[in-house]
N, C-alpha and C positions, 0 to 999 in steps of 0.2 A: 254368084260367088262374090264373098267378101275379100277384097284384095288386102293383103298386109294385115290382117286380123290377127291380134296375138291373143292367145286363149289362157287365162291364169287359172291353175287349179290349186285351190287351198283348203286345207281341213278345216272343220270346225270349231277350232280353238284360236283364241286371240293370239297365241305366239306364231301361229301360221298365218291368219287372216291380217293382223296389222301391216305387216311388210308387205303383202299382196294389194292392200289399200293403197299404200305408199307408192308402190310401182306403177298401179293404174292412174293414180293422180298424176304422177309425173308423163305416162305415156300419154295420156287423154290432152295434156298441156302440149306435147310436141304433136299434135294432131293424129296420133295414132290410133286407130281402131283397136278395141279392147274389150273383151266378154270374161265373165269370171264363171266357172263351174266349182260346185262344193256341194254338201249335203245338207240336210234339213237344218242342224246346228248352226251353219254358216250363213243362212238364206238373209240373214241381217247384216248387209255391208253398209259401209257410209251412204248414207241418203243424199249425200252432195255430190255424187261423181256421175249420176246419171249413166251408168253403162251397164248392159244387160247381165241378169244373174240367171245362171241355170242350176237347178239342182238335181242332182242325182243319187241314186241309194248307194251308200257304203256302209262297213261297220267295222270297227277296230276289234281285235282279237278276244274272244271268249273263251272262258275256261270251258273245258269238261267237252266229249264228244259231241252231243247235242249243240252247245255253244258255238264251237269250232264249224260244225256243219251250217249252223244259222249264219256265220259271218261268211263262210264262203258262197252261201248262196247270195247273200247281200251284194257281195262284191263281183259274184258273176252277172248278176242284173245290172249293177253299176257300169261294168264295163259293156254290156249291150247297148245302156242307154248311151254311154260315151261315145262308143261307135257311131251310132245314129248322129248324135250331135256333132260330131266332127265331119259326117258327111252332108249335114245340114249347114254349118257354120264355114267349113273349108279353110279352117286358119292356117297361117303361115308355119305357125310354130306354136307350142306350149310352153310355159313357165310353171313348174312343180314347185310348190311351197312345202312339201313333206305332209305328214299325217296321212291316216287312212284314206281319207275321203279323196286323196290326190291318186291313189292308185288305179282307180278305173280309167281315169282320163289319161293317166301315163302308160297304161298298158295298150289302150287304143291307139295311142299316138305312136307307141314302138310297132303294133303291127301294121299302122299304115305307112310307116316310113317316114314320119313328120319329125323334122328336128326339135329338140326340146332341152331346155335349161333347166337345171335343179338350183334352188337357192336353200343352203343349210344355215339355220339361224344359230344353231349351238355350235360347241366345240368338239362334239361328238356327232359322226355322220349318222342321222335319224334311220331307223329301221326302213321306212318307206321309201327315203331317197335312196337307201343302201342298194334297193332291189332294182333299181333304174341307173345307177349311178354308172356301172360299166360302159353304158351304150349312151350316155348323154353327151350332147354336143358340148355342151360348156356345164362347169359346176361353179356356181357364185358361193363364196363363204363369207363368216361374218367374223371369224376368228382366225389370227395368223397361222395357228397351227389347228388342223381338225383330224381327228381321228378316226379308224374305219373307213377310209377312202379306198378304192379298187386300185389294185396294183398298175402302174404307169398313168394314173390320172394326173400327173403333176402338169402337163403340158394344156390341159383343159381346166385347170382350175384359175379363178380369177377372184382375187379378195375385193368384194366390193364394201361390207359392211352390212349390218342390219336395219334398213330402214326404220326410220320414228316418226310419230307424229311432227308435223311442222312447228306446233308449239313449243315443243322440247328442244329444238335448234336455237329457238328465241332465249330459252335460258343459258345457254353459252353467252349471249350476247350482254347479258347482264352482269355477268362476272361473278367470281366468288364473293360472298358477304365478309365484311371485315370481321376480322377475328382477333381478340387480344387475350391475354393470359388472365385478366378478370373481367371479359365482357359475357354475355349472355352466349350461349350455346344451343342453337336451334336444331333438333334431332327429328329427322323424319323416320317414322317406322311403317313400313308396308309389308304385306306377305302374300301379294299375288291376289287373283280376282276373289278369293275366298277368304282372305286374312290367313294367319298363320297363328293357331293356337299358341304354340310354345313363345311366341312374342309377348302375348298377353300375360303368360305367367312370368317370364324371366324378366323382362324389361322394368317393369315396377318393383319387382324384389331386387334386381341389381341396383337401381337408384337408391334403395333404403341401406344398401350397405356403403354408399358413398357419403363421404363428409358434409357435413350441413352446408359449409360454404361453397360447396361445388354445387349440391342440389339446388341451392337458390338460385343458381346461374342458369340453369337448365329451363327449356321450353320444348315440350313434346307434343308432335302431332302423329297421333297413330291410328292407322288403319285396323279395326278389329272386326271378328265377327260378331253378329247380332247377340249370340248367347255369351261371349265373352266381354260384353260391354261392362255389366255391373263388376266382375271381378276385376278387370282393368281400372276401372273408373274408382273402387275404393283402395286398390293397392296405389295407386298414385297419390290419393289422396292422405294416405298414411304416411308416405314418403315425403310429402311435402312440395310436391313438384308440380308445377303448372302443366296441363295437359289437356288437349283437345283431341277427342276419341269421336270416331265415325266408322260406320260400316262402310262407306265410300266417300272420296274427296271428288267433289265436280271439278276444283281448283287445282288439280295436281301440279301442272306446270308452275302455277305461281308458288305452292308450297315447296316445290323441288329448288325453286329458285332461291326459296329465303333460309334451306337447309345449309347447315354446315357439314352436316354428314346424315348419311341415310342408314337405317338397318333394314335389310330386307334379304329376300330369297335371291337365288342367283339364276333364277329364268333367262332366257334368251331376250326378251323384250326389256326386262329390267335392267339388264347389262347393257345393253345398249343405250337406253335413255339415260343412265348415270353416266357412262362415258360421254355420250353426245352433250350432256349440260354439264359436265365436268364437276361432278359431285363425288366425293369420296364415300366408302361404303364400308361397312362390316356385313359382310355376306355369309348367310347361314343355309348352305345349300340344303334343299330338298332330299332326305336322304332315301327316297323310293323313286327319285326319278328313273325314267327309263335308262338303263346303261349309265348310269350315275352321271348323267351329261352335267347337271347343276354343279358338280363337283370340278368337273372340269373345267366348266366356264369360270367359276370363281377361282381356281387354280391360274388360269393366265392373267385374269385381271390383278389378282395379287401381286403376281411375278413382276407386273409392270410398275408396281407401287402404288397404283391408284385404289386399292381396297386392302382390307383384312379378312382373311377368310377361316370361320371358325366351324367344325363340322357341328352338327346338332347335338350328338353325343358330349360334345366338349363345353357346349353353351351352358353354363351354370350362372347363377346370379353373380358370383363373386369372379369368376371369370371377365363377365361383361364389365362388371364395376372397375376393375382392374384397367381394363382397356381403356374405357371412357376416361378414368382419371388422368391417365398417362397422357393421352391425348389433348386434355383439358389444360394440362400443367405445362405441355409444350405445343402450342398449337400449331408452329411451325410444320409439325409432321402434318396435319391436315391440310395447310396450304400446299406442300408439297406434292401430298396424294391427290388434290385437286388439279393441280397441274399435269400430274401424270394421266389421270383421268381425261382430261380434255385433249390431251395428245392422243389418247388412244382411241377417243371418240371419231365415228365419221359420220359427221352431220350430212355431207352429201353422198350418202350410200343409195337413196332412191336414184339419183341422178348417174351414179356408177352403175347400178343394175339396169337401167333404163338404156346406158349406152351400150352395154353387152347384148341386151336382147334386141335393140336394134341391130347391132351388127349381125347376128344370127338372121334376123328376120330378113334383113336385105338381100342376104345370100340363099335365102330359101326358094325353093321350087316346088310347086304344087306337085305331090306323088301321084301314081296311079290311085283312082278310087279304091278305097275299102269295099269288102264285099258287102251286097245289097242287105240293109236291114230294114226294108219297110215292112216285112211281116212281123217284126218284133214289136212287143208293147213297149212304150217308152214312157211309162208311167212317171210323173217328176219332172220332166224335162219342161220346166215354164220358165219364161221371161219375165224379170222383174225389172224395172228402171230404177227400184230404189234399193240402193245398198245399205246395208245396216251400220249404225254408228257403233264405235266400240263398245 
């Protein structure tokens, strides 16, 4: 029996995996035994953590009767595998980070009577977390206000923030780059892991609408999808703006440190990194995000004065050009937004979350064994010591 083991259940996308990695790193540093359970997409965790990773079956909801049946079967198999895994590892508690891959493990934990903590990265409680929030021991949130929480959950909620990579906290130590009314403005444009096609269209066109004296002061570093690179490159060339384009920036923390403003989507990880780094942003929420959670994220950050939120339908070249012109001619607005972002950021989110987890784990007692699953096939329950990098 593994005493005091904390089992982390995280979905196979970066928004769920990054905070799980950060928590794992913090708990390991405190001497706590940690293991992670995920699906095949999340089998690649940070290779420097050296904690066991177990993969189980899971699937997001698919359309159509056949698709829904397939999803149900995958989740049922995953639940059997998770139940077998709990009997094998005998963890003290579970920490769920949302996403469909967390469902089987949380279901098995609920059936076994194990305590579990949910971590919500967005300003809207995710659908997976929503299913288990009513009986969660504690719910850790990343935003001051979170919607879709169950009635009566207030006493179980702790605002921890959303853990970020250690390198991002270092950006805040650098401070905001010096900005003057006639100096250079560094703009960083990112669109999530796949880039955002609309930024490759709108940003070059917006700069072309700006006065030449302002354009000459702008430097752009923009993440683009591979098929958008030629169009974006020619657009910036026409506007006469210095631009560095890439499908991925390996040195994102240093680029973030150099940026005066960031143009980005409003995903949970992006919002957390921007506020921890203390960088103002123009946020364009992805309009098709589940439950419109990116709009909710952007709204809260904008309300604090740390960003400007523009719905995608309103993101025109002229609208963006006007916003940038106003900021360049009155740079004190950017400096105030940087201060607001820094005040909103929680660089110690991993420590706060670890404190909460340790508190729950210290009170946990091992429940009665779950029903035997020795005869069940446990395909995919594999242990790996390499966790994947971001």
